[in-house]
C-alpha positions as CSV (number, residue, x, y, z in Angstrom):
1,M,5.4,31.9,2.3
2,V,5.8,28.2,2.3
3,V,3.1,26.0,1.9
4,V,3.0,22.2,3.0
5,V,0.4,20.0,1.1
6,G,-0.6,17.3,3.8
7,G,-0.6,17.0,7.3
8,G,0.4,13.9,7.8
9,T,3.9,12.8,9.4
10,A,5.7,14.5,6.8
11,G,4.0,17.8,6.8
12,I,3.7,18.4,10.1
13,T,7.3,17.2,11.2
14,V,8.5,19.7,8.1
15,A,6.1,22.5,9.6
16,A,7.4,22.1,13.1
17,R,11.3,22.1,12.0
18,L,10.4,25.1,10.0
19,R,9.0,26.8,12.9
20,K,11.7,26.1,15.2
21,A,14.1,27.6,12.4
22,G,12.3,30.3,12.6
23,V,10.1,30.7,9.7
24,E,6.9,32.0,10.6
25,D,4.7,32.3,7.3
26,I,3.6,28.6,6.9
27,T,0.5,27.3,5.9
28,V,-0.5,23.4,6.1
29,I,-3.3,22.1,3.5
30,D,-5.0,19.1,5.0
31,P,-8.2,18.2,5.7
32,A,-8.4,15.7,8.1
33,G,-9.5,16.5,11.7
34,T,-7.5,13.2,13.5
35,H,-3.8,12.4,13.1
36,H,-3.2,8.8,13.0
37,Y,0.1,6.7,13.8
38,Q,-0.3,4.1,11.1
39,P,2.6,1.6,12.6
40,L,0.5,0.7,15.5
41,W,-2.5,-0.7,13.4
42,T,-0.2,-3.8,12.6
43,L,-0.2,-4.4,16.3
44,V,-4.0,-3.4,16.5
45,G,-4.5,-6.2,13.9
46,G,-2.3,-8.9,16.1
47,G,-4.1,-8.2,19.4
48,R,-1.4,-6.3,20.7
49,A,-2.4,-2.8,21.0
50,P,-5.7,-0.6,21.3
51,L,-6.9,1.2,18.3
52,H,-7.7,4.2,20.2
53,K,-3.7,4.9,20.9
54,S,-3.2,5.3,17.4
55,A,-5.1,8.7,17.0
56,R,-5.3,12.0,17.9
57,P,-7.1,15.2,17.2
58,Q,-5.2,16.8,14.0
59,A,-5.5,20.0,16.1
60,S,-3.1,18.8,18.8
61,V,-0.2,18.1,16.7
62,M,-0.6,21.0,14.6
63,P,2.5,23.5,15.1
64,K,1.9,26.9,16.7
65,G,2.0,29.6,14.9
66,V,1.2,27.5,11.6
67,N,-2.1,28.6,9.1
68,W,-4.1,25.0,9.0
69,V,-6.5,25.1,5.5
70,R,-8.6,22.4,6.3
71,R,-9.3,21.5,2.6
72,A,-7.6,19.3,0.1
73,A,-5.1,20.0,-2.8
74,A,-6.5,19.4,-6.0
75,G,-3.6,20.1,-8.2
76,V,-0.4,22.5,-8.5
77,E,0.3,25.2,-10.9
78,P,4.1,25.5,-10.9
79,E,4.4,28.4,-13.0
80,A,1.7,30.5,-11.1
81,H,3.1,29.3,-8.2
82,E,-0.4,28.5,-6.5
83,V,-2.0,25.2,-5.1
84,R,-5.7,24.7,-6.3
85,L,-8.2,23.4,-3.4
86,D,-11.0,21.2,-3.8
87,D,-13.3,24.1,-3.1
88,G,-12.0,25.9,-6.4
89,T,-9.7,28.5,-4.4
90,T,-5.9,28.8,-4.7
91,I,-3.4,29.4,-2.1
92,G,0.0,31.4,-3.6
93,Y,3.3,30.1,-2.3
94,D,6.9,31.0,-2.5
95,R,8.4,27.5,-1.5
96,L,6.1,24.2,-1.9
97,V,6.6,21.2,0.2
98,V,4.4,18.4,-1.4
99,C,4.0,15.5,1.2
100,P,-0.1,14.6,0.8
101,G,1.1,10.5,1.1
102,I,-0.1,7.5,-0.9
103,Q,-3.7,6.6,-2.3
104,L,-5.2,3.4,-1.2
105,D,-6.7,1.4,-4.6
106,W,-9.1,-0.8,-3.4
107,H,-10.9,-1.0,-6.6
108,K,-7.6,-2.5,-8.5
109,I,-8.2,-5.9,-7.0
110,P,-11.5,-7.3,-8.2
111,G,-13.7,-8.5,-5.6
112,L,-11.4,-6.9,-2.7
113,T,-14.1,-4.0,-1.3
114,E,-16.8,-6.4,-1.5
115,S,-15.0,-8.8,0.5
116,L,-14.2,-6.6,3.1
117,S,-17.7,-6.9,4.6
118,G,-17.0,-11.2,5.0
119,R,-13.8,-12.7,6.6
120,V,-11.5,-10.5,4.5
121,S,-9.3,-7.8,6.3
122,S,-6.7,-5.2,5.8
123,N,-4.6,-3.2,8.7
124,Y,-4.3,-0.5,6.1
125,A,-7.5,1.3,7.2
126,A,-7.9,2.0,10.8
127,E,-11.2,0.8,11.3
128,L,-10.5,-2.6,9.8
129,A,-7.4,-3.6,12.0
130,P,-9.8,-4.5,15.1
131,K,-11.5,-6.9,12.6
132,T,-8.5,-8.4,11.6
133,W,-7.6,-9.3,15.3
134,E,-11.3,-10.9,15.6
135,L,-10.7,-13.0,12.6
136,I,-7.4,-14.0,13.8
137,K,-9.0,-15.0,17.6
138,S,-12.1,-16.8,15.3
139,T,-9.9,-18.7,13.1
140,R,-9.4,-22.2,14.8
141,R,-8.6,-24.3,11.2
142,G,-8.6,-24.0,7.8
143,T,-6.2,-21.7,5.5
144,A,-5.4,-18.2,6.2
145,V,-3.9,-16.0,3.2
146,F,-1.9,-13.0,3.6
147,A,-0.8,-11.2,0.9
148,M,1.1,-8.0,-0.6
149,P,0.5,-6.3,-3.8
150,A,3.2,-5.4,-6.4
151,G,4.2,-2.0,-6.7
152,P,5.7,0.5,-4.1
153,I,3.3,0.4,-0.6
154,K,3.7,2.5,2.5
155,C,5.3,-0.2,5.4
156,A,6.2,-2.8,2.8
157,G,7.0,-5.2,6.0
158,A,3.2,-4.6,7.4
159,P,1.8,-7.5,5.3
160,Q,4.4,-9.9,6.6
161,K,4.2,-8.6,10.1
162,I,0.7,-9.6,10.5
163,C,1.4,-13.1,9.2
164,Y,3.9,-13.9,11.6
165,L,1.7,-12.5,14.8
166,A,-1.3,-14.6,13.6
167,A,0.8,-17.5,13.0
168,D,2.3,-17.0,16.6
169,Y,-1.2,-16.8,18.3
170,W,-2.4,-19.6,16.6
171,R,0.3,-22.0,17.2
172,R,0.4,-20.7,21.2
173,Q,-3.4,-21.6,20.6
174,G,-3.2,-24.8,19.5
175,A,-4.8,-24.1,16.3
176,R,-4.3,-26.1,13.0
177,V,-4.4,-23.0,10.3
178,A,-2.5,-23.5,7.1
179,T,-0.9,-20.5,6.3
180,H,0.4,-18.8,3.0
181,L,2.2,-15.6,2.9
182,V,1.9,-14.1,-0.8
183,L,4.6,-11.6,-1.8
184,P,5.3,-10.1,-5.4
185,T,9.0,-10.2,-4.2
186,P,11.7,-12.5,-5.3
187,G,12.0,-13.4,-1.9
188,L,11.1,-12.4,1.8
189,F,13.3,-9.1,2.1
190,G,15.9,-7.2,0.2
191,V,18.5,-7.3,2.8
192,K,19.8,-10.6,2.6
193,E,21.0,-10.3,6.7
194,F,17.4,-9.8,7.5
195,A,15.9,-12.2,5.0
196,D,18.1,-15.0,6.5
197,V,16.2,-14.3,9.9
198,L,12.7,-14.2,8.5
199,A,13.2,-17.4,6.6
200,G,14.0,-19.0,9.7
201,V,10.5,-17.4,10.9
202,V,8.6,-18.9,8.4
203,R,10.0,-22.4,8.6
204,R,9.3,-21.8,12.4
205,Y,5.8,-21.6,11.5
206,G,5.7,-23.6,8.8
207,I,3.9,-20.8,6.6
208,T,4.2,-21.6,2.8
209,T,5.4,-19.0,1.1
210,H,4.4,-18.0,-2.7
211,F,7.0,-15.8,-4.3
212,A,6.8,-13.5,-7.3
213,S,2.9,-13.7,-6.7
214,E,0.0,-11.5,-6.1
215,V,-3.7,-12.0,-5.1
216,T,-5.2,-10.8,-8.5
217,E,-8.9,-11.6,-7.6
218,V,-11.1,-12.2,-4.3
219,R,-13.9,-14.3,-4.2
220,A,-16.5,-16.3,-2.1
221,D,-14.2,-17.8,0.3
222,A,-10.9,-17.8,-2.1
223,V,-8.7,-16.1,-3.5
224,V,-6.9,-16.1,-6.8
225,I,-3.0,-16.4,-6.7
226,N,-1.3,-16.2,-10.4
227,G,-4.4,-17.6,-12.0
228,Q,-5.0,-20.5,-9.5
229,T,-7.8,-20.7,-6.9
230,L,-6.9,-21.3,-3.6
231,P,-9.7,-21.5,-0.7
232,C,-9.3,-20.0,2.4
233,T,-11.1,-19.3,5.6
234,M,-9.7,-15.6,6.1
235,A,-7.4,-13.5,4.5
236,H,-5.3,-10.0,5.1
237,L,-4.9,-8.5,1.8
238,V,-3.4,-5.2,1.0
239,P,-4.6,-2.9,-1.7
240,P,-2.4,-1.8,-4.2
241,Q,-0.9,1.7,-3.9
242,S,-0.1,5.0,-5.7
243,A,0.5,8.5,-5.5
244,P,-2.9,10.7,-5.3
245,D,-4.7,11.0,-8.5
246,W,-4.2,14.8,-8.5
247,I,-0.6,14.4,-8.3
248,K,-0.4,11.7,-11.2
249,A,-2.1,14.4,-13.2
250,S,-0.1,17.1,-12.7
251,T,3.5,18.0,-14.1
252,L,4.9,17.3,-10.6
253,A,4.9,13.4,-11.7
254,G,7.7,11.8,-13.1
255,A,6.8,8.5,-15.3
256,S,6.2,6.6,-11.8
257,G,3.3,8.9,-11.1
258,Y,5.2,10.2,-7.9
259,V,6.7,13.6,-7.3
260,E,9.8,13.6,-9.1
261,V,12.4,14.9,-7.1
262,D,16.2,14.4,-6.6
263,R,16.8,11.5,-4.4
264,H,19.7,13.0,-2.4
265,T,18.3,16.7,-1.9
266,L,14.8,15.9,-2.4
267,R,14.1,19.0,-4.6
268,H,12.0,18.7,-7.7
269,V,14.2,18.1,-10.7
270,K,12.2,20.9,-12.6
271,Y,11.1,23.1,-10.2
272,P,13.4,24.5,-8.0
273,D,11.1,26.1,-5.7
274,I,9.4,22.8,-4.9
275,F,10.6,20.1,-2.4
276,A,8.8,16.7,-2.0
277,L,9.3,13.9,0.8
278,G,7.4,11.0,2.6
279,D,5.0,8.5,0.7
280,A,4.3,10.6,-2.5
281,A,8.0,11.4,-3.5
282,A,9.5,9.3,-6.0
283,T,12.5,8.1,-4.1
284,P,13.7,4.7,-4.2
285,N,13.7,3.6,-0.7
286,S,10.9,1.9,1.4
287,K,8.1,4.3,2.3
288,T,8.1,4.4,6.1
289,G,8.0,6.8,9.1
290,A,11.4,6.3,10.0
291,A,12.3,7.1,6.3
292,I,10.3,10.4,6.8
293,R,12.3,11.3,10.0
294,K,15.6,10.8,7.8
295,Q,14.1,12.9,5.0
296,A,12.5,16.0,6.7
297,P,15.6,17.7,7.9
298,V,16.9,17.2,4.8
299,V,13.9,19.0,3.3
300,V,14.2,21.8,5.6
301,A,17.8,22.5,5.7
302,N,17.7,22.5,1.7
303,L,14.4,24.9,1.7
304,L,16.3,27.3,4.1
305,A,19.3,27.2,2.0
306,S,17.4,28.0,-1.4
307,M,15.5,31.1,0.3
308,R,19.2,32.6,0.8
309,G,20.4,31.7,-2.4
310,E,22.8,29.0,-1.2
311,Q,23.6,25.8,-2.1
312,L,21.7,22.7,-1.2
313,T,24.1,20.5,1.1
314,A,21.8,18.3,3.1
315,R,21.6,15.2,1.7
316,Y,19.6,11.8,2.1
317,N,21.1,8.4,1.8
318,G,17.4,6.6,1.5
319,Y,17.6,5.2,5.2
320,A,14.7,3.4,6.1
321,S,13.6,1.2,9.1
322,C,11.2,-1.4,9.6
323,P,10.4,-3.0,12.9
324,L,9.5,-6.5,11.9
325,T,7.1,-8.2,14.5
326,T,8.0,-11.6,14.1
327,A,6.4,-13.2,17.4
328,K,3.9,-11.7,20.4
329,R,7.0,-10.0,22.3
330,R,9.5,-10.1,19.5
331,V,10.8,-7.9,16.9
332,V,13.6,-8.0,14.0
333,L,14.5,-4.2,13.7
334,A,15.6,-3.8,9.6
335,E,17.2,-0.5,9.0
336,F,19.4,-0.1,5.5
337,D,19.7,2.7,2.5
338,Y,19.6,2.9,-1.1
339,D,22.1,0.4,-1.9
340,L,20.3,-2.0,1.0
341,R,22.9,-2.2,2.7
342,P,22.3,-2.6,6.8
343,T,22.5,1.0,8.5
344,P,22.0,0.2,12.1
345,S,21.6,3.2,14.7
346,L,21.8,1.5,17.8
347,P,24.9,-0.5,19.7
348,V,23.1,-4.1,19.5
349,N,22.5,-6.8,16.9
350,T,18.8,-6.0,15.8
351,A,19.6,-8.2,13.0
352,K,17.7,-11.3,15.3
353,E,14.4,-11.3,16.8
354,R,14.5,-9.3,20.2
355,L,12.4,-8.7,23.1
356,D,13.7,-4.9,23.6
357,M,13.1,-4.0,20.0
358,W,9.4,-5.1,20.8
359,Y,9.5,-2.6,23.7
360,L,10.7,-0.2,21.3
361,K,8.2,-0.8,18.7
362,R,5.2,-1.2,21.1
363,Y,6.1,1.7,23.3
364,G,9.1,3.6,22.3
365,L,8.8,4.6,18.9
366,P,4.7,6.0,19.4
367,F,6.2,7.9,22.7
368,F,9.5,9.5,20.0
369,Y,6.6,10.4,17.3
370,W,3.9,12.3,19.3
371,N,6.3,13.8,21.7
372,L,9.7,14.5,19.3
373,M,9.3,14.3,16.0
374,L,6.1,15.7,15.4
375,R,7.3,18.6,17.4
376,G,10.7,19.1,15.6
377,L,12.9,17.9,18.2
378,A,14.1,14.7,16.4
């Protein structure tokens, strides 16, 4: 039996592909009743999409013929080939795919949780994304702070995307808002071709950048950045993130706390019957849905090869994609691999702000996600 821990993008895609390949005994472990297309939350926060378009019943995306266990995983015993559930029961497996997603650690920034009842929001929670747009619309003057934490996070471009959408809106409305972008990185993006484009976007909006910096505390009407207090009228803040606690406490995790797999085959470095992909895997790529799209066929091919006793030949090259929304109807499509080399998949120059990439982001990718990717067709 193949057990898949997690019913998000990675889990559903892998389960669907395994069914297409003829695997009949598949169990997906996930307690959620709703499946979310999270990339849309940035557009919800920027007033460019309705929240309801990002969600569908989990039952509607679960592949037919799959056994769905609506519990949360609480641990894995690799020697016993068992997954422990939150109710104390266990499920045995022959092959295990671990993809429970990433954990949002709101508590790691003092004052952040309490501030969410005021003029602070975050598109990293579905229920808060509409609030982000309300804050943007109601802010006409003052100071706005958009910040990203250090360490791996899902969709690392999202903290910048909402900053640019807000700045574009304020410019068109004639609002006078001093906008600050706080990043833990030394620059705007790790790939020079895209960093250069974003530098022009920052100049256009007059955004003040704080590199190698973090928000370390949230106070009433202010944030603390590297020990200095910056008063602000509104803020969009992103919580630090990590692998789920039960992963960190397990023998699956490496030093990073994430599931330790070979970066190319996605098989666990210690347990040959275990594979991992998505946000919980310790692969040095950007944690995006586009990365999962390339990882899923590798996991399925190598898992099937392992069942046949064959060598694992499918390889993941670190591909990730980040559609960077820079204005109301403009997107820069950044695609790159483990070596941070641009890896374009379209016959056009996407390393610039484009209207067609906006339509791809808003309409094309959601259609692809719901109708092809989650069904194991692409």
